[in-house]
VOFINU-858073 format. One record per residue: residue in three letters; x, y, z of N, C-alpha, C, O in turn. Coordinates in pm, 1 decimal. Layout:
N
@rest ala	nc1 X	nc2 Y	nc3 Z	cac1 X	cac2 Y	cac3 Z	cc1 X	cc2 Y	cc3 Z	oc1 X	oc2 Y	oc3 Z
...
// end
This chain:
61
@rest met	nc1 80.5	nc2 -96.1	nc3 0.1	cac1 2.6	cac2 8.6	cac3 -4.7	cc1 78.0	cc2 120.6	cc3 9.0	oc1 147.9	oc2 135.8	oc3 109.2
@rest asp	nc1 72.7	nc2 211.0	nc3 -88.8	cac1 157.4	cac2 313.9	cac3 -108.1	cc1 108.2	cc2 466.3	cc3 -20.1	oc1 2.4	oc2 464.0	oc3 42.9
@rest lys	nc1 174.3	nc2 565.4	nc3 -22.3	cac1 132.9	cac2 680.4	cac3 72.3	cc1 -21.5	cc2 719.7	cc3 42.5	oc1 -105.4	oc2 736.6	oc3 131.0
@rest glu	nc1 -43.0	nc2 730.2	nc3 -83.0	cac1 -196.7	cac2 793.9	cac3 -141.7	cc1 -289.0	cc2 705.9	cc3 -97.0	oc1 -392.0	oc2 763.0	oc3 -61.2
@rest his	nc1 -291.4	nc2 554.4	nc3 -82.4	cac1 -375.7	cac2 460.3	cac3 -17.4	cc1 -386.7	cc2 496.5	cc3 105.1	oc1 -501.2	oc2 517.7	oc3 144.8
@rest val	nc1 -275.4	nc2 513.8	nc3 198.8	cac1 -299.7	cac2 551.0	cac3 343.7	cc1 -361.6	cc2 664.5	cc3 336.0	oc1 -472.2	oc2 658.2	oc3 389.7
@rest lys	nc1 -335.2	nc2 771.3	nc3 289.2	cac1 -382.7	cac2 892.3	cac3 275.2	cc1 -552.8	cc2 881.4	cc3 266.6	oc1 -633.2	oc2 945.2	oc3 334.6
@rest gly	nc1 -577.9	nc2 793.6	nc3 174.9	cac1 -734.8	cac2 794.5	cac3 169.2	cc1 -813.8	cc2 707.9	cc3 264.1	oc1 -929.8	oc2 719.5	oc3 303.6
@rest ala	nc1 -706.2	nc2 603.6	nc3 294.6	cac1 -785.5	cac2 517.7	cac3 409.8	cc1 -826.0	cc2 609.5	cc3 556.0	oc1 -919.3	oc2 580.8	oc3 631.1
@rest ala	nc1 -739.3	nc2 715.1	nc3 572.2	cac1 -721.7	cac2 790.6	cac3 692.9	cc1 -847.9	cc2 898.3	cc3 681.6	oc1 -923.6	oc2 933.1	oc3 772.2
@rest gln	nc1 -847.3	nc2 934.7	nc3 560.9	cac1 -977.1	cac2 1037.9	cac3 528.2	cc1 -1107.7	cc2 949.6	cc3 545.6	oc1 -1212.5	oc2 993.2	oc3 593.2
@rest lys	nc1 -1087.8	nc2 817.3	nc3 500.0	cac1 -1250.2	cac2 777.0	cac3 506.9	cc1 -1262.3	cc2 716.9	cc3 660.2	oc1 -1369.7	oc2 672.2	oc3 700.4
@rest ala	nc1 -1155.4	nc2 719.0	nc3 734.7	cac1 -1196.0	cac2 679.6	cac3 897.4	cc1 -1219.5	cc2 816.5	cc3 962.4	oc1 -1294.1	oc2 829.9	oc3 1059.4
@rest lys	nc1 -1153.5	nc2 916.3	nc3 905.6	cac1 -1188.7	cac2 1045.9	cac3 973.9	cc1 -1344.1	cc2 1077.6	cc3 929.8	oc1 -1423.5	oc2 1112.5	oc3 1017.1
@rest gly	nc1 -1377.3	nc2 1067.6	nc3 821.1	cac1 -1496.4	cac2 1077.5	cac3 782.1	cc1 -1614.4	cc2 1002.4	cc3 857.6	oc1 -1712.8	oc2 1062.6	oc3 900.6
@rest ala	nc1 -1597.2	nc2 878.4	nc3 868.7	cac1 -1675.7	cac2 791.9	cac3 950.4	cc1 -1685.7	cc2 837.0	cc3 1088.8	oc1 -1794.5	oc2 822.5	oc3 1144.6
@rest val	nc1 -1590.2	nc2 888.7	nc3 1151.6	cac1 -1576.2	cac2 936.0	cac3 1305.6	cc1 -1667.6	cc2 1079.5	cc3 1299.9	oc1 -1738.6	oc2 1106.8	oc3 1396.7
@rest lys	nc1 -1662.7	nc2 1165.9	nc3 1186.9	cac1 -1735.0	cac2 1296.0	cac3 1188.3	cc1 -1902.4	cc2 1228.0	cc3 1146.1	oc1 -2004.7	oc2 1268.3	oc3 1201.4
@rest asp	nc1 -1901.0	nc2 1156.0	nc3 1074.6	cac1 -2054.0	cac2 1113.7	cac3 1051.0	cc1 -2131.7	cc2 1034.9	cc3 1146.0	oc1 -2254.1	oc2 1031.5	oc3 1158.3
@rest ala	nc1 -2030.1	nc2 963.8	nc3 1219.8	cac1 -2112.0	cac2 917.7	cac3 1364.7	cc1 -2141.2	cc2 1001.1	cc3 1463.1	oc1 -2251.0	oc2 996.9	oc3 1518.7
@rest ala	nc1 -2025.2	nc2 1106.6	nc3 1504.5	cac1 -2052.4	cac2 1182.6	cac3 1605.4	cc1 -2163.6	cc2 1280.2	cc3 1522.1	oc1 -2258.0	oc2 1314.7	oc3 1593.2
@rest gly	nc1 -2166.0	nc2 1315.5	nc3 1423.1	cac1 -2280.8	cac2 1427.5	cac3 1393.1	cc1 -2402.6	cc2 1343.2	cc3 1381.5	oc1 -2501.3	oc2 1416.7	oc3 1383.0
@rest gly	nc1 -2428.1	nc2 1242.1	nc3 1372.6	cac1 -2562.9	cac2 1158.2	cac3 1375.4	cc1 -2566.4	cc2 1145.4	cc3 1519.9	oc1 -2673.5	oc2 1195.4	oc3 1554.4
@rest leu	nc1 -2510.1	nc2 1108.1	nc3 1611.2	cac1 -2494.9	cac2 1093.0	cac3 1747.2	cc1 -2576.3	cc2 1246.4	cc3 1799.6	oc1 -2689.3	oc2 1255.4	oc3 1847.6
@rest thr	nc1 -2511.7	nc2 1319.6	nc3 1781.6	cac1 -2537.0	cac2 1466.1	cac3 1844.9	cc1 -2633.2	cc2 1557.0	cc3 1751.5	oc1 -2661.5	oc2 1669.4	oc3 1792.9
@rest gly	nc1 -2678.2	nc2 1518.5	nc3 1643.0	cac1 -2781.9	cac2 1577.2	cac3 1557.3	cc1 -2723.0	cc2 1711.3	cc3 1510.7	oc1 -2788.2	oc2 1815.6	oc3 1506.6
@rest asn	nc1 -2591.8	nc2 1699.1	nc3 1475.5	cac1 -2531.2	cac2 1785.6	cac3 1413.5	cc1 -2520.0	cc2 1744.7	cc3 1251.8	oc1 -2442.5	oc2 1661.1	oc3 1205.2
@rest glu	nc1 -2617.3	nc2 1824.9	nc3 1178.2	cac1 -2624.0	cac2 1759.1	cac3 1035.0	cc1 -2497.3	cc2 1810.4	cc3 972.0	oc1 -2434.3	oc2 1741.5	oc3 891.8
@rest lys	nc1 -2453.3	nc2 1952.0	nc3 1014.2	cac1 -2348.2	cac2 1988.8	cac3 923.9	cc1 -2216.7	cc2 1890.4	cc3 957.3	oc1 -2151.9	oc2 1848.9	oc3 861.2
@rest leu	nc1 -2186.1	nc2 1861.4	nc3 1062.7	cac1 -2075.1	cac2 1771.3	cac3 1089.2	cc1 -2111.9	cc2 1650.0	cc3 1014.7	oc1 -2026.0	oc2 1607.6	oc3 937.3
@rest gln	nc1 -2214.3	nc2 1591.1	nc3 1022.5	cac1 -2233.0	cac2 1458.9	cac3 981.6	cc1 -2237.0	cc2 1477.5	cc3 834.5	oc1 -2182.8	oc2 1381.0	oc3 780.7
@rest ala	nc1 -2287.7	nc2 1579.2	nc3 734.7	cac1 -2234.6	cac2 1613.2	cac3 598.6	cc1 -2099.9	cc2 1623.6	cc3 565.8	oc1 -2052.3	oc2 1583.4	oc3 459.6
@rest glu	nc1 -2034.0	nc2 1680.4	nc3 661.3	cac1 -1869.6	cac2 1688.2	cac3 664.0	cc1 -1813.9	cc2 1543.9	cc3 641.9	oc1 -1728.9	oc2 1519.1	oc3 556.4
@rest gly	nc1 -1866.9	nc2 1453.1	nc3 723.5	cac1 -1831.1	cac2 1337.2	cac3 774.6	cc1 -1838.7	cc2 1251.8	cc3 625.5	oc1 -1746.0	oc2 1184.6	oc3 580.3
@rest lys	nc1 -1957.6	nc2 1269.3	nc3 568.1	cac1 -2014.2	cac2 1201.2	cac3 444.9	cc1 -1903.3	cc2 1218.6	cc3 326.8	oc1 -1847.2	oc2 1133.8	oc3 257.4
@rest ala	nc1 -1891.5	nc2 1378.7	nc3 330.7	cac1 -1799.0	cac2 1422.3	cac3 211.6	cc1 -1669.4	cc2 1385.9	cc3 249.4	oc1 -1605.1	oc2 1354.6	oc3 149.2
@rest asp	nc1 -1587.0	nc2 1374.9	nc3 380.6	cac1 -1466.8	cac2 1290.6	cac3 385.6	cc1 -1430.5	cc2 1171.6	cc3 329.2	oc1 -1329.3	oc2 1139.8	oc3 266.6
@rest lys	nc1 -1589.4	nc2 1072.4	nc3 380.5	cac1 -1573.5	cac2 957.7	cac3 325.6	cc1 -1561.9	cc2 920.8	cc3 185.1	oc1 -1482.6	oc2 842.5	oc3 132.9
@rest ala	nc1 -1678.1	nc2 1008.6	nc3 119.7	cac1 -1629.8	cac2 996.9	cac3 -20.6	cc1 -1522.4	cc2 1028.4	cc3 -93.4	oc1 -1488.8	oc2 967.2	oc3 -194.8
@rest ala	nc1 -1460.2	nc2 1130.2	nc3 -42.9	cac1 -1326.6	cac2 1205.3	cac3 -64.7	cc1 -1217.3	cc2 1092.4	cc3 -76.8	oc1 -1141.8	oc2 1080.1	oc3 -173.3
@rest gly	nc1 -1219.9	nc2 1006.0	nc3 42.8	cac1 -1106.6	cac2 919.4	cac3 84.7	cc1 -1130.3	cc2 805.0	cc3 -14.2	oc1 -1029.9	oc2 748.0	oc3 -56.9
@rest arg	nc1 -1252.3	nc2 763.8	nc3 -56.3	cac1 -1274.7	cac2 638.7	cac3 -164.5	cc1 -1213.0	cc2 701.7	cc3 -280.8	oc1 -1153.0	oc2 618.9	oc3 -349.3
@rest gln	nc1 -1207.9	nc2 824.9	nc3 -327.3	cac1 -1183.7	cac2 866.3	cac3 -458.8	cc1 -1031.5	cc2 910.1	cc3 -429.1	oc1 -988.0	oc2 1001.6	oc3 -499.0
@rest ala	nc1 -956.2	nc2 860.3	nc3 -343.4	cac1 -800.0	cac2 898.1	cac3 -323.6	cc1 -728.0	cc2 889.0	cc3 -466.8	oc1 -761.4	oc2 825.5	oc3 -566.8
@rest ala	nc1 -619.9	nc2 972.1	nc3 -443.9	cac1 -544.5	cac2 985.2	cac3 -553.8	cc1 -456.1	cc2 817.6	cc3 -576.9	oc1 -416.1	oc2 773.6	oc3 -684.7
@rest gly	nc1 -448.2	nc2 771.7	nc3 -484.8	cac1 -390.6	cac2 629.3	cac3 -509.5	cc1 -493.6	cc2 521.4	cc3 -566.3	oc1 -440.6	oc2 422.4	oc3 -616.8
@rest asp	nc1 -616.1	nc2 525.5	nc3 -565.5	cac1 -701.3	cac2 465.5	cac3 -639.3	cc1 -716.2	cc2 520.2	cc3 -814.4	oc1 -749.9	oc2 444.8	oc3 -905.8
@rest ile	nc1 -689.6	nc2 635.1	nc3 -826.8	cac1 -716.5	cac2 676.2	cac3 -950.7	cc1 -561.1	cc2 658.9	cc3 -1024.8	oc1 -549.4	oc2 639.0	oc3 -1145.7
@rest lys	nc1 -475.5	nc2 667.2	nc3 -955.3	cac1 -322.9	cac2 622.4	cac3 -1010.9	cc1 -316.5	cc2 473.6	cc3 -1036.5	oc1 -226.8	oc2 434.8	oc3 -1111.4
@rest asp	nc1 -401.2	nc2 383.2	nc3 -983.4	cac1 -391.2	cac2 248.0	cac3 -983.5	cc1 -467.0	cc2 231.8	cc3 -1145.4	oc1 -408.3	oc2 187.3	oc3 -1244.1
@rest ala	nc1 -601.7	nc2 277.2	nc3 -1142.4	cac1 -679.2	cac2 265.9	cac3 -1270.0	cc1 -579.0	cc2 327.1	cc3 -1380.7	oc1 -560.5	oc2 260.3	oc3 -1482.5
@rest ala	nc1 -518.9	nc2 441.1	nc3 -1366.9	cac1 -440.3	cac2 480.1	cac3 -1486.8	cc1 -339.3	cc2 367.2	cc3 -1519.6	oc1 -343.0	oc2 324.2	oc3 -1634.8
@rest arg	nc1 -252.6	nc2 315.4	nc3 -1436.4	cac1 -157.4	cac2 218.9	cac3 -1470.0	cc1 -227.3	cc2 65.8	cc3 -1518.8	oc1 -152.2	oc2 -8.5	oc3 -1581.9
@rest lys	nc1 -339.7	nc2 27.6	nc3 -1496.6	cac1 -396.6	cac2 -82.3	cac3 -1556.6	cc1 -435.0	cc2 -29.4	cc3 -1663.0	oc1 -437.2	oc2 -118.9	oc3 -1747.6
@rest ala	nc1 -477.8	nc2 99.6	nc3 -1722.1	cac1 -555.4	cac2 123.9	cac3 -1851.5	cc1 -404.6	cc2 127.1	cc3 -1903.8	oc1 -402.1	oc2 55.9	oc3 -2004.2
@rest ala	nc1 -297.7	nc2 171.3	nc3 -1882.2	cac1 -173.1	cac2 182.5	cac3 -1993.0	cc1 -120.5	cc2 70.9	cc3 -2003.4	oc1 -71.8	oc2 36.8	oc3 -2111.2
@rest asp	nc1 -118.1	nc2 -18.4	nc3 -1884.2	cac1 -80.4	cac2 -151.8	cac3 -1915.3	cc1 -161.6	cc2 -235.9	cc3 -2028.8	oc1 -105.3	oc2 -318.8	oc3 -2100.2
@rest ser	nc1 -289.3	nc2 -207.7	nc3 -2036.5	cac1 -395.0	cac2 -289.4	cac3 -2120.7	cc1 -360.2	cc2 -205.5	cc3 -2263.2	oc1 -394.3	oc2 -258.1	oc3 -2369.2
@rest leu	nc1 -308.6	nc2 -106.5	nc3 -2264.4	cac1 -250.0	cac2 -45.2	cac3 -2408.1	cc1 -144.0	cc2 -91.5	cc3 -2463.3	oc1 -136.2	oc2 -102.4	oc3 -2585.7
@rest lys	nc1 -49.8	nc2 -124.7	nc3 -2384.4	cac1 77.4	cac2 -170.8	cac3 -2434.1	cc1 43.7	cc2 -299.4	cc3 -2471.8	oc1 114.2	oc2 -316.6	oc3 -2571.2
@rest arg	nc1 -29.7	nc2 -415.8	nc3 -2451.7	cac1 -53.2	cac2 -551.9	cac3 -2477.8	cc1 -108.9	cc2 -551.5	cc3 -2650.7	oc1 -138.6	oc2 -657.3	oc3 -2706.3
// end
């Protein structure tokens, strides 16, 4: 796992905590921020980088 994947995983975890805390306290803004952080973590640069590598490899064949 490279550092981009680690950053994405950390952002997803941070988002999950914010989402849960916002849900428990009734803070809709915090909950929305958490959902946004989780989504951003899923679309981390590491995943995009992997997809680009796979596409480039398939074109070389």
